[in-house]
N, C-alpha and C positions, 0 to 999 in steps of 0.2 A: 504494500500500500504506500509506504513512504517513497519507494522508487518511482511509482506511478505519479505521485504528487510532484516530485522534483522533475520528472520528464515533461510534465504538462506545462512547465514554466518556459520551455523552449518554444520559439516560433514554429509554426507548422512546417516550414521549409527545412528546418535543421535535420530532422530525422531522415527525410528522403535524401538529403545531401550526403549523410553518412552512409546510407545504403548504396548510393552511387559511388562514393569514394571507396568503400570496401569492395564493391564490384570491380572497380578499376584495379585495385590491388590484386584481387583474385585473377583477373584476366592477364595482368602483367606477369604474375607468378606462373600461370599456366603456359604463357608464351615462352618464358625463360626455360621452363622444363621441356617444352616441345623442341625448342631450338637446340638445347643440350642433347636431348635424346636423338635428334636427327642429324647432328653434326658428326661427320666422320673425320676423326683425327688421323694423323699420320701413324699413330701406334696401333690403329685398328683394334681398339679395346673390345672386349667381349660385350655381348648385349646385356648381360647382367651388370657389368661395370657401368655401361652407359645408362642403364635404368637407375642405378644407384646415384650416379652423378646428376641425372635429371631430377631425381627426388630431392637431392641436396640443393640444387639450383632453385627448384620450385619453393622449397621451404625457406631458403635464405631470402629470396626475393619477396615472398609473402610477409615474412617477419620485418624485413627492412622497410617495405612500402607501408605496412600497417603503422609502424612507429614514425617513419620520416614523413609520410604523406598525409596521415590521418590523425593519429592519437596525439602526438606532441604538438603539431601545429594547431590542432583544434583546442587543446588546453591552453597554449600560449595566447592564441587570439582571444579566447574567452577571458583570460586574465587582463589582456590589454583593453578589451571592450569594457569590462567591469571597472577597471581603473579610470578609463576615460569617462565613463558614466558618472563615477564618483566626483571627478574633477569638474565636469560640466554642471552637475547639480550644486556643487559647492560654490562655483565662481560665476555661473551665468544666472541671470534673473529668470524667474518663472515665466515672464512674458516671452522669452526666447524659446518657446516650446519646440518649434521645428528644429532649431539648432541643437537644443538639448536632447532631442530624440534621435537625430541623424548623425551628429558629430561622432559619437562613440563607434557607430557602425563604419563610418568613413575612416576613422583612425585604425580600426581593426583591419579593414581591407587594405588600407595603405601600408600597414606593417608587414604584409606578406612578403614583398620583395626583400625586406631586410632580415627576415627570420629564416628563409629557406636554406641558404647555404650553411649557416651555423648549425641548424638542426641536422642537415644531411651529414655534416662532418662529425657531429656528436654521435649520431646513430652508427655511422661507420666505425668510429673509435670504440664504442661500447661493444658492438658485435665482433669486431676484430679481437677484442680482449676477452670475449666470453664464448658465444656459440660457435664462432668460426674457428676458435682454437680447438674446441671439442671435435669439430669435423676433421681438422688436420690431424689430430691425435688418433682419431678412429681410423683414418685412412692409412696412417703409418703403422698401426698395430692390428691390421685386419687379419693377419695370420696367427695372432696370439690367442684367438678364441677357441 
């Protein structure tokens, strides 16, 4: 019940935008897996090895896209809009209703070009130090099982 109440505070277009965003993440991940599976390297690796590499590429892309394209930017823009809303309520007169209503949205949208690259680099760094290390270790020790 509490979750429904908090979700109802979002404008009607927010939920569909997240559905669309996660749809993009899924499609990009599927495309990465498909490309990896159908790329013939010089080493002519076995089909089992190519399937494994395709699964890793799919999962890696899905995880990266989910964090770098949807979750972290969504959270950051939400904080920026809330902060802008606080500032506009505090410093603009109530008679400036249009400005008080739209300025936070404009500031949030305007922040997107400035947050993209830092978020991408952050997600790369975190994944390189966590899940991508696990993948590299598992590929190095595949015969140990």
